[in-house]
C-alpha positions as CSV (number, residue, x, y, z in Angstrom):
1,M,0.0,0.0,0.0
2,K,2.8,2.4,0.9
3,L,4.6,1.6,-2.3
4,N,1.5,2.2,-4.3
5,K,1.0,5.6,-2.6
6,F,4.6,6.5,-3.4
7,I,4.3,5.5,-7.1
8,L,0.9,7.3,-7.4
9,G,2.3,10.4,-5.7
10,A,5.5,10.5,-7.8
11,A,3.4,10.1,-10.9
12,S,1.2,12.9,-9.9
13,L,4.1,15.2,-9.4
14,A,5.7,14.3,-12.7
15,M,2.3,14.8,-14.5
16,A,2.0,18.2,-12.8
17,G,5.4,19.2,-14.1
18,G,4.8,17.8,-17.5
19,M,1.5,19.5,-18.0
20,A,3.1,22.9,-17.2
21,F,6.2,22.4,-19.3
22,A,5.8,25.8,-20.8
23,Q,5.8,27.6,-17.5
24,N,8.4,28.1,-14.8
25,V,8.5,24.6,-13.1
26,T,10.8,23.8,-10.2
27,F,11.4,20.4,-8.8
28,H,12.8,20.0,-5.3
29,A,13.7,17.0,-3.1
30,G,15.1,16.8,0.4
31,V,16.4,13.9,2.4
32,D,17.0,14.2,6.1
33,Y,17.9,10.9,7.9
34,T,19.7,10.3,11.1
35,V,20.9,6.9,12.4
36,W,21.8,6.6,16.1
37,G,24.9,4.4,16.2
38,A,24.4,4.0,20.0
39,S,21.9,5.2,22.6
40,Q,21.4,4.4,26.2
41,A,19.8,5.8,29.3
42,F,20.5,5.5,33.1
43,Y,17.8,6.1,35.7
44,N,17.8,6.7,39.4
45,D,14.2,6.6,40.6
46,D,14.5,7.8,44.2
47,G,17.4,5.4,44.9
48,T,16.4,2.6,42.6
49,T,18.8,2.4,39.6
50,S,18.1,1.0,36.2
51,N,19.3,1.4,32.6
52,T,18.3,0.6,29.1
53,E,20.4,-1.6,26.8
54,N,22.8,0.1,24.4
55,S,21.0,0.1,21.1
56,A,20.9,1.7,17.6
57,G,18.0,3.0,15.6
58,Y,16.6,5.5,13.1
59,D,15.4,8.9,14.1
60,P,11.6,8.6,13.8
61,D,11.6,12.2,12.5
62,G,13.8,11.3,9.5
63,N,12.0,12.1,6.2
64,M,12.1,12.5,2.5
65,T,10.2,15.2,0.6
66,V,9.5,15.6,-3.1
67,D,8.0,18.9,-4.3
68,V,7.0,20.6,-7.5
69,S,6.4,24.3,-7.8
70,V,4.7,25.8,-10.9
71,K,4.9,29.6,-11.5
72,A,3.2,31.4,-14.3
73,A,2.9,35.2,-14.2
74,S,1.3,36.0,-10.8
75,F,0.1,32.4,-10.2
76,E,1.9,29.8,-8.1
77,F,1.0,26.2,-7.4
78,N,2.8,23.9,-5.0
79,L,2.4,20.1,-4.5
80,G,4.5,18.0,-2.2
81,L,5.0,14.4,-0.9
82,Y,6.3,13.6,2.5
83,F,7.5,10.2,3.8
84,N,8.8,9.6,7.3
85,A,11.6,7.2,8.4
86,D,9.6,4.0,7.8
87,G,8.2,5.2,4.4
88,G,4.8,5.7,5.8
89,D,2.4,8.7,6.0
90,E,1.2,8.5,9.6
91,E,2.0,12.2,10.1
92,Y,-0.9,13.1,7.8
93,I,-4.1,11.4,8.9
94,D,-7.0,13.7,7.8
95,F,-10.1,13.4,10.0
96,S,-12.0,15.7,7.7
97,D,-11.7,12.9,5.2
98,G,-12.8,10.0,7.4
99,G,-9.4,9.4,9.0
100,K,-7.6,8.6,5.7
101,G,-3.8,8.8,5.4
102,T,-2.1,10.6,2.6
103,P,1.6,11.2,1.5
104,F,0.7,14.7,0.2
105,Y,1.7,17.1,2.9
106,Q,1.0,20.1,0.8
107,G,-1.1,21.1,-2.1
108,N,-1.7,24.9,-2.3
109,M,-1.8,27.8,-4.7
110,K,-1.2,31.6,-4.6
111,A,-2.7,34.1,-7.0
112,G,-1.5,37.7,-7.2
113,F,-3.5,40.7,-8.4
114,F,-2.8,44.4,-9.0
115,N,1.0,43.8,-9.3
116,D,0.9,41.5,-6.3
117,Q,-0.6,44.1,-4.0
118,V,-3.3,41.6,-3.3
119,N,-2.5,37.9,-3.0
120,V,-4.9,35.0,-2.5
121,Y,-3.7,31.8,-0.7
122,T,-5.7,28.6,-0.5
123,G,-5.1,24.9,0.0
124,K,-3.1,22.6,2.3
125,F,0.2,24.0,3.8
126,E,3.0,22.7,5.9
127,D,3.8,24.9,8.9
128,F,3.2,28.1,6.9
129,N,3.7,31.5,8.5
130,G,4.0,33.6,5.3
131,G,7.1,35.4,6.7
132,Y,5.1,36.9,9.5
133,I,7.0,34.9,12.2
134,A,10.8,34.8,12.5
135,D,12.4,31.7,13.8
136,G,14.9,31.6,16.7
137,A,18.6,31.3,16.1
138,V,19.0,28.1,18.3
139,F,15.6,26.5,18.9
140,G,14.1,27.2,15.4
141,E,10.4,27.5,15.2
142,Q,8.8,29.8,17.7
143,Y,6.2,28.9,20.3
144,I,4.0,31.2,18.2
145,T,1.5,29.2,16.2
146,N,1.8,29.2,12.4
147,L,-1.0,30.4,10.1
148,A,-1.3,26.9,8.9
149,D,0.1,24.2,11.1
150,S,0.8,20.5,10.7
151,D,-0.3,19.9,14.3
152,Y,-3.4,22.1,14.5
153,G,-4.5,22.1,10.9
154,P,-2.9,22.5,7.5
155,Y,-5.8,24.0,5.6
156,L,-5.9,27.8,5.0
157,T,-7.7,30.2,2.7
158,G,-6.5,33.8,3.1
159,L,-6.0,37.2,1.6
160,E,-2.7,39.2,1.8
161,F,-2.6,42.9,1.2
162,V,0.7,44.5,0.3
163,P,-0.1,48.2,-0.4
164,A,2.2,50.1,-2.7
165,F,1.3,53.4,-0.9
166,V,2.7,52.1,2.5
167,S,6.2,50.8,1.9
168,G,7.2,47.8,4.0
169,L,3.7,46.9,5.2
170,K,1.8,43.6,4.6
171,V,-1.3,42.3,6.2
172,F,-2.8,38.8,6.1
173,A,-6.3,37.5,7.1
174,G,-7.5,34.0,6.6
175,F,-9.7,31.1,7.8
176,P,-9.1,27.3,8.0
177,I,-11.8,26.4,5.6
178,L,-11.8,22.5,5.4
179,P,-12.5,20.5,2.2
180,I,-15.9,18.8,2.0
181,R,-17.1,15.7,0.1
182,G,-19.6,15.9,-2.6
183,N,-20.2,18.6,-5.3
184,G,-19.7,21.5,-2.9
185,I,-23.3,22.8,-3.2
186,Q,-24.4,20.9,0.0
187,A,-21.7,22.8,2.0
188,N,-23.5,22.2,5.3
189,E,-20.5,21.0,7.4
190,E,-20.7,22.6,10.8
191,Y,-17.1,23.5,11.0
192,N,-17.3,25.6,7.9
193,Q,-20.3,27.6,9.0
194,W,-19.5,31.3,9.4
195,K,-20.6,31.4,13.1
196,Y,-17.5,29.2,13.7
197,L,-15.2,30.5,11.0
198,G,-15.5,34.0,12.5
199,K,-13.9,32.6,15.6
200,K,-11.2,30.9,13.6
201,V,-9.9,33.9,11.8
202,K,-6.1,34.3,11.7
203,I,-4.7,37.8,11.3
204,A,-1.0,38.7,10.9
205,T,0.8,41.9,10.0
206,S,4.4,42.8,9.3
207,Y,5.9,46.3,8.9
208,Q,9.4,47.2,8.0
209,V,9.9,50.5,9.9
210,P,11.5,53.3,7.8
211,V,14.1,54.4,10.3
212,S,17.3,55.7,8.9
213,G,20.3,53.5,9.8
214,L,18.1,50.8,11.5
215,D,16.8,47.7,9.8
216,L,13.7,46.9,11.9
217,T,10.7,44.8,11.2
218,L,7.7,44.5,13.5
219,N,5.5,41.5,13.3
220,A,2.1,41.0,15.1
221,G,-0.8,38.6,14.9
222,F,-4.0,37.6,16.6
223,R,-6.5,34.7,16.6
224,P,-9.6,34.5,18.8
225,G,-9.5,30.7,18.7
226,T,-7.3,27.8,17.6
227,Y,-8.9,24.6,16.4
228,Y,-7.7,21.1,15.5
229,D,-8.9,21.3,11.9
230,G,-8.9,17.9,10.4
231,V,-5.5,16.5,11.4
232,D,-4.2,13.8,13.7
233,N,-2.4,15.5,16.6
234,G,-0.8,12.5,18.3
235,G,-3.8,11.4,20.3
236,T,-5.1,14.8,21.4
237,M,-7.6,14.8,18.6
238,S,-10.1,12.6,20.6
239,T,-12.1,15.6,21.9
240,F,-11.9,17.6,18.7
241,T,-12.6,15.2,15.8
242,E,-16.4,15.2,16.0
243,T,-17.0,18.8,14.8
244,F,-13.7,20.7,14.8
245,T,-15.7,23.5,16.6
246,K,-14.0,23.5,20.0
247,S,-11.2,26.0,20.5
248,A,-8.0,25.0,22.3
249,F,-6.9,28.6,23.0
250,G,-6.8,32.2,21.7
251,E,-3.5,33.8,20.9
252,G,-1.8,37.1,20.2
253,Y,1.9,37.9,19.5
254,L,4.3,40.7,18.9
255,Q,7.8,40.4,17.4
256,A,10.7,42.7,16.6
257,V,13.3,41.6,14.1
258,V,16.6,43.5,13.8
259,P,18.8,41.6,11.4
260,N,21.9,43.8,11.6
261,L,22.0,45.6,14.9
262,F,25.4,47.4,15.4
263,D,26.4,45.9,12.1
264,M,27.0,42.5,13.7
265,L,24.0,41.1,15.6
266,N,20.9,39.5,14.2
267,L,18.4,40.0,17.0
268,T,14.8,38.8,17.4
269,V,12.5,39.5,20.4
270,S,9.1,37.8,20.7
271,Y,6.2,38.0,23.0
272,D,3.3,35.5,22.9
273,I,0.1,35.4,25.0
274,R,-2.5,32.6,25.0
275,Y,-5.8,32.3,26.9
276,R,-8.4,29.6,27.3
277,D,-11.3,28.6,29.5
278,G,-9.8,27.2,32.7
279,E,-11.4,25.9,35.9
280,Y,-10.4,25.2,39.5
281,T,-12.0,23.7,42.6
282,N,-12.9,26.3,45.3
283,I,-12.9,25.8,49.1
284,Y,-16.5,24.5,48.9
285,N,-15.4,21.7,46.4
286,E,-17.2,23.5,43.6
287,T,-15.8,23.9,40.1
288,E,-15.2,27.6,39.1
289,E,-14.6,28.7,35.5
290,H,-12.5,31.7,34.4
291,K,-10.1,32.9,31.7
292,A,-6.6,31.3,32.2
293,F,-3.5,32.8,30.6
294,A,0.0,31.8,29.5
295,H,2.8,34.1,28.4
296,M,6.1,33.6,26.5
297,I,9.0,36.0,26.0
298,G,11.8,35.0,23.7
299,V,15.1,36.7,22.8
300,S,17.3,35.3,20.0
301,G,20.7,36.5,18.7
302,E,23.2,35.5,16.1
303,M,26.6,37.0,15.2
304,S,29.9,36.2,13.4
305,P,32.7,38.0,15.4
306,L,35.4,36.2,13.3
307,E,35.5,34.8,9.8
308,G,34.2,31.3,9.8
309,L,32.8,31.5,13.4
310,T,29.1,31.8,14.1
311,L,27.7,32.2,17.6
312,S,24.0,31.8,18.4
313,A,22.1,32.2,21.7
314,E,18.5,32.1,22.6
315,D,16.4,32.3,25.8
316,R,12.7,31.6,26.1
317,F,10.8,32.3,29.3
318,F,7.3,30.8,29.7
319,F,4.7,31.3,32.5
320,A,1.4,29.5,32.7
321,G,-1.0,31.1,35.2
322,D,-3.5,29.5,37.4
323,D,-5.4,26.6,35.7
324,Y,-4.0,27.2,32.2
325,L,-2.3,23.8,31.9
326,Q,-4.3,21.8,34.4
327,S,-6.8,22.6,37.1
328,D,-5.1,24.0,40.2
329,E,-1.7,24.2,38.5
330,K,0.7,26.8,37.3
331,L,4.2,26.6,35.7
332,I,7.3,28.8,35.4
333,Y,9.8,27.6,32.8
334,N,13.0,28.9,31.1
335,A,15.0,27.4,28.3
336,F,18.4,28.8,27.3
337,G,20.4,27.6,24.3
338,F,23.8,28.3,22.8
339,N,25.5,27.1,19.7
340,A,29.0,27.8,18.3
341,E,30.1,26.6,14.9
342,Y,33.5,27.2,13.2
343,A,34.1,26.5,9.5
344,L,37.7,25.5,8.9
345,A,39.2,27.8,6.3
346,G,39.8,26.2,2.9
347,T,37.9,23.0,3.7
348,Q,34.3,21.7,3.7
349,V,34.6,20.9,7.4
350,A,32.9,22.6,10.3
351,V,33.0,21.8,14.0
352,G,30.5,22.9,16.6
353,L,29.1,22.8,20.1
354,G,25.5,23.0,21.2
355,L,24.4,23.6,24.8
356,A,21.1,24.0,26.5
357,E,19.7,24.4,30.0
358,I,16.1,24.1,31.1
359,I,14.7,25.0,34.5
360,A,11.1,24.8,35.6
361,G,8.8,24.5,38.6
362,D,5.1,23.9,39.1
363,A,2.7,24.1,42.0
364,N,1.3,20.6,42.1
365,G,3.4,18.3,40.0
366,T,1.0,18.0,37.1
367,A,2.6,20.3,34.5
368,F,4.5,17.6,32.6
369,A,3.0,14.4,31.2
370,D,4.5,11.2,32.7
371,S,2.5,8.4,31.1
372,D,4.9,7.9,28.2
373,G,8.1,9.2,29.9
374,T,8.5,12.0,27.4
375,G,8.4,14.8,30.0
376,K,6.5,17.1,27.6
377,I,4.0,19.7,28.8
378,N,0.8,18.1,29.8
379,N,-1.7,20.3,27.8
380,S,-3.1,20.2,24.3
381,S,-2.7,23.9,23.8
382,Y,1.0,23.5,22.9
383,A,1.7,21.3,19.9
384,S,4.9,19.5,18.9
385,N,6.4,22.4,17.0
386,S,6.5,24.3,20.2
387,D,7.0,21.6,22.8
388,I,7.8,22.8,26.3
389,A,9.7,19.9,27.6
390,L,12.4,18.7,30.0
391,T,14.7,18.0,27.0
392,L,14.9,19.7,23.6
393,N,14.3,16.4,21.7
394,D,13.0,12.9,22.4
395,M,15.9,11.8,24.6
396,A,14.8,10.0,27.8
397,T,13.7,12.1,30.7
398,A,13.5,11.5,34.4
399,N,10.4,9.7,35.7
400,L,8.2,12.4,37.2
401,P,7.2,12.0,40.8
402,G,4.0,14.2,40.7
403,G,1.5,14.8,43.4
404,A,3.4,17.8,45.0
405,A,5.1,21.0,44.0
406,T,7.9,19.9,41.7
407,K,11.1,21.4,40.3
408,Y,12.6,20.3,37.0
409,T,15.9,20.7,35.3
410,G,17.5,19.5,32.1
411,T,21.0,20.0,30.6
412,Y,21.9,19.1,27.1
413,V,25.4,19.0,25.4
414,K,26.1,18.3,21.7
415,P,29.6,18.5,20.2
416,Y,29.4,17.8,16.5
417,F,31.3,17.5,13.2
418,K,29.9,18.5,9.9
419,Y,31.1,17.8,6.4
420,N,29.4,20.1,3.8
421,F,28.6,19.0,0.3
422,S,27.5,21.3,-2.4
423,N,23.9,20.4,-1.7
424,G,23.9,18.9,1.7
425,A,25.9,17.8,4.7
426,L,27.0,14.8,6.8
427,I,26.8,15.4,10.5
428,A,28.2,13.2,13.3
429,A,27.7,14.1,16.9
430,F,27.6,13.0,20.5
431,E,24.5,14.0,22.5
432,L,24.4,13.9,26.3
433,A,21.3,14.9,28.3
434,Y,20.8,15.0,32.1
435,T,17.3,15.5,33.5
436,K,16.0,15.7,37.0
437,A,12.6,16.1,38.7
438,W,12.3,16.4,42.5
439,T,9.9,17.3,45.3
440,E,10.7,17.7,49.0
441,D,10.5,13.9,49.4
442,V,11.4,12.4,46.0
443,S,14.2,12.9,43.5
444,N,14.4,11.1,40.1
445,T,17.2,11.6,37.6
446,C,18.2,10.3,34.1
447,L,21.5,10.5,32.3
448,S,21.3,9.5,28.6
449,Y,23.5,9.6,25.5
450,R,23.2,9.1,21.8
451,V,25.7,9.0,18.9
452,P,23.8,10.3,15.8
453,V,25.1,10.2,12.3
454,G,22.9,12.2,9.9
455,I,22.8,13.0,6.3
456,K,20.9,15.9,4.7
457,F,20.5,16.6,1.0
458,E,18.7,19.2,-1.0
459,F,18.4,18.7,-4.8
């Protein structure tokens, strides 16, 4: 079945390119695979020690993508295939289509009008932010939610306005309109009714400030609600698949991007606020409802003080107020990351070092999930692209004690070697992670290591 899907998908891409031979057609493929030559974890659960056996394996996030892009005048069409490490398409289970899997992770179009002052976007996108959200220098994607997201929903129909009379300004507004079965006339699906779409609107704006001597861009966005629109979200879809009409959270953000501060520093400062309906138990054992809030502040910087040397640092501070994550719970969390990479002159070789430190604390020990040992935040309002977790990847974490106010920490070290090709790179590294969770009475730790060897190609 998977082979048939691959053949069908590849044929579809080839046909799309062939039919548009007279236009500007671009084919693109990417391969990103990592093999762990060795991995092992050592636990100390309140004095009881244990360890896993040394083993090897594939990174489950390894993938291959094949894309075709067709451009003609002010029209653009994109179609893409995605396959994960086992050649499957489990990442793209579409509940708006009866829970069917598909290898097509994107199929979208853009049409420009009035010399591209007005652009229309529609279709299925992969983590699309339209340039309205700048990534971090170390941690990559922001905690800010994308306009179209592989976790919350890939579908988007929107209008972008880039007025010629206001230089540097662009504004986007869109809705996650889901596809329906049938001829389209009986468009009576509840999730596409305007009384719900109005709550699902996504608004973003970006403005390049005209200040002499300062390259400054201000980004901002707002959405009154965020919905799981037709995608499998790793199990959290269970309460959202029926109608796609229940909001997980509302969100707003502000961001300042200064790409050349003091002629040497690429600086990004971000603020994100989320709110949702929370509840708590009062002194009379009654359930009280109220608006619960979470906040994130991020600072990211990158500079090259010497030829061949790149230094990057990023800090993200997160605070979840009363009852945002869980009833009767709050969390304070900070992640700091640093990366240094030096390219050896006259060679294709680079060496680097990555460091990260995470500290957190909660009121009742329920902030992080412990059922599967991932140590990820225990709430559906933060998806995988913005995981708040005890480690920065899927390396083993300490078993969480729970049941009382808990402190958490995680330390991560990654020295690596990179050999650059003209269209890719070979990366070999050693990863070491230490995580700890403790209360006044219990202390659990984990020390784990991995030896990844990865290869990335773009062609």
